[in-house]
C-alpha positions in Angstrom: -6.3 -6.8 -20.0 -7.6 -3.3 -19.8 -6.4 -0.5 -22.0 -6.7 3.2 -21.9 -6.0 5.6 -24.8 -5.1 9.2 -24.0 -5.2 12.0 -26.5 -4.0 15.5 -26.1 -5.1 18.5 -28.2 -1.6 19.7 -28.1 1.2 18.4 -30.3 3.3 17.6 -27.2 3.9 14.1 -26.0 1.8 13.2 -23.0 3.7 9.9 -22.3 6.3 11.6 -20.0 3.4 13.2 -18.0 1.7 9.8 -17.6 4.9 8.0 -16.6 5.7 10.8 -14.2 2.2 10.7 -12.6 2.5 6.9 -12.2 5.9 7.2 -10.6 4.6 9.9 -8.2 1.7 7.6 -7.2 4.1 4.7 -6.7 6.3 6.8 -4.5 3.2 8.0 -2.5 2.1 4.4 -1.9 5.7 3.4 -1.0 5.7 6.2 1.6 2.4 4.9 3.0 3.8 1.3 3.1 6.8 2.5 5.0 4.8 4.5 7.6 2.4 1.6 8.0 5.2 -0.9 8.6 6.7 1.5 11.2 3.3 1.5 13.0 3.1 -2.3 12.8 6.7 -2.5 14.2 5.7 -0.5 17.2 2.8 -3.0 18.0 5.2 -5.9 17.4 7.8 -4.5 19.8 5.2 -3.4 22.4 3.6 -6.8 22.6 6.5 -9.1 21.6 4.4 -10.6 18.9 4.8 -10.5 15.1 1.9 -9.2 13.1 1.6 -12.6 11.4 1.2 -14.3 14.8 -1.2 -11.6 15.9 -3.4 -12.2 12.9 -3.5 -15.9 13.7 -4.0 -15.7 17.5 -4.4 -12.1 18.3 -7.8 -12.5 19.8 -6.5 -15.1 22.2 -4.0 -12.6 23.4 -6.7 -10.1 24.4 -5.8 -10.3 28.0 -2.6 -8.4 27.4 -3.8 -6.3 24.4 -6.5 -3.7 24.8 -9.4 -3.8 22.4 -8.4 -0.4 20.9 -4.9 -1.8 20.2 -6.4 -4.9 18.6 -8.6 -2.7 16.3 -5.7 -0.4 15.4 -3.2 -3.3 14.8 -5.7 -5.1 12.6 -6.5 -1.9 10.8 -2.8 -1.2 10.1 -2.4 -4.7 8.8 -5.4 -4.3 6.4 -4.0 -0.9 5.3 -0.7 -2.5 4.5 -2.3 -5.2 2.4 -4.4 -2.7 0.5 -1.3 -0.5 -0.2 0.8 -3.4 -1.3 -2.0 -4.5 -3.7 -2.3 -1.0 -5.2 1.5 -0.8 -5.6 1.5 -4.2 -7.3 -1.3 -3.1 -9.7 0.6 0.1 -10.6 3.9 -1.8 -11.2 2.1 -4.1 -13.7 1.1 -1.1 -15.8 2.9 -0.8 -19.1 2.8 2.6 -20.8 2.8 1.9 -24.5 3.6 4.3 -27.3 1.2 4.6 -30.3 1.5 7.2 -33.1 
């Protein structure tokens, strides 16, 4: 477990600022996830192939999918995985109060 202690030279509580910043980052990542899923959906509809099946057999489908589309589709899939991992890590954070 990692811990971070934050101190402010002011007498004001910084907990609300930290919580607000974490929520803003979560919302930013959720927006990224939504946009990435929309892009994946376009590939899935265009090629009548789920992203899961594309990842398994996409290279065998090369005859109908251009190399650029393969690269972009794979990239969007990797982006989604990374965003989901970041969101999961942020959701695990517990902001504790210490006096």
